[in-house]
C-alpha positions in Angstrom: 23.8 74.1 145.6 20.7 71.9 145.1 18.8 74.8 143.6 21.6 75.4 141.2 21.3 71.8 139.9 17.6 72.4 138.9 17.5 76.0 137.9 21.1 77.1 137.2 20.7 79.9 139.8 19.6 80.2 143.4 22.5 80.5 145.7 21.4 81.2 149.3 23.2 82.8 152.1 22.1 82.4 155.7 21.0 85.9 156.5 22.0 85.7 160.2 25.5 84.6 159.4 27.4 84.9 156.2 30.7 86.3 155.0 31.0 88.3 151.8 34.0 90.0 150.3 33.6 93.8 150.1 34.5 93.9 146.5 31.8 91.3 145.7 29.2 93.4 147.5 30.3 96.5 145.7 30.2 94.7 142.4 26.6 93.6 142.8 25.4 97.1 143.9 25.2 96.3 147.7 22.1 95.3 149.7 18.7 95.8 148.2 17.2 98.0 150.9 13.7 97.7 149.5 13.5 94.1 150.9 12.2 94.6 154.4 12.9 91.1 155.8 12.3 87.8 153.9 14.6 87.2 151.0 17.4 89.7 151.5 19.9 86.9 152.0 18.6 85.0 148.9 18.8 88.1 146.8 22.4 88.7 147.8 23.2 85.0 147.1 21.5 85.1 143.7 23.3 88.3 142.6 26.7 87.4 144.0 26.4 83.9 142.4 26.4 85.6 139.0 29.9 87.0 139.6 31.5 84.2 141.6 31.1 81.0 143.5 28.9 80.8 146.6 30.2 78.3 149.1 28.2 76.7 151.9 30.0 75.7 155.1 29.0 74.5 158.6 32.2 76.1 159.8 30.5 79.3 160.8 28.1 78.2 163.5 25.7 80.8 165.0 23.4 80.3 167.9 20.2 82.3 167.5 16.8 82.7 168.9 14.0 80.3 168.1 11.3 82.9 168.8 10.0 83.0 165.2 9.6 79.2 165.3 7.8 79.4 168.6 5.5 82.2 167.5 4.8 81.1 163.9 5.5 77.4 164.1 8.3 75.5 162.4 6.3 74.4 159.4 4.7 77.8 158.7 8.1 79.5 159.0 9.7 77.0 156.7 7.0 77.5 154.1 7.3 81.3 154.2 11.1 81.1 153.8 10.8 78.5 151.0 8.2 80.6 149.0 10.4 83.7 149.3 13.5 81.7 148.2 11.7 80.6 145.1 10.1 84.0 144.5 13.5 85.8 144.7 15.0 83.4 142.2 12.1 83.4 139.8 10.8 87.0 140.0 13.8 88.8 141.6 11.8 90.0 144.6 10.3 88.4 147.7 6.7 87.2 147.8 6.2 88.7 151.3 6.6 92.5 151.3 6.2 92.9 155.1 7.0 90.9 158.2 5.9 90.7 161.8 8.6 91.9 164.2 8.6 89.2 166.9 11.4 90.7 169.0 10.7 91.4 172.6 11.1 95.2 173.2 14.1 96.1 175.3 13.1 98.1 178.4 15.4 101.1 179.0 
């Protein structure tokens, strides 16, 4: 909502945990599969914000891994996410085109 005050656009969804109506996803053309990692949630938020209201709530908590923060650092991770948020809203694509997969491989 803050970004909307300054730019008139820029809704953001939390990529790990958001709810979206199917008809809204269809109306915006679905996910942009060309975005590999950073910015896919901002892209969806930006596009769906053009056809309806995007609401933020703390009512959908999600516990997730802090591996990215541990590997890249909290500040560096925050900067990368912030740059990509701005880039998506200004240029319609993320600044970063690739990412480092920090997941631990599952042994089978």
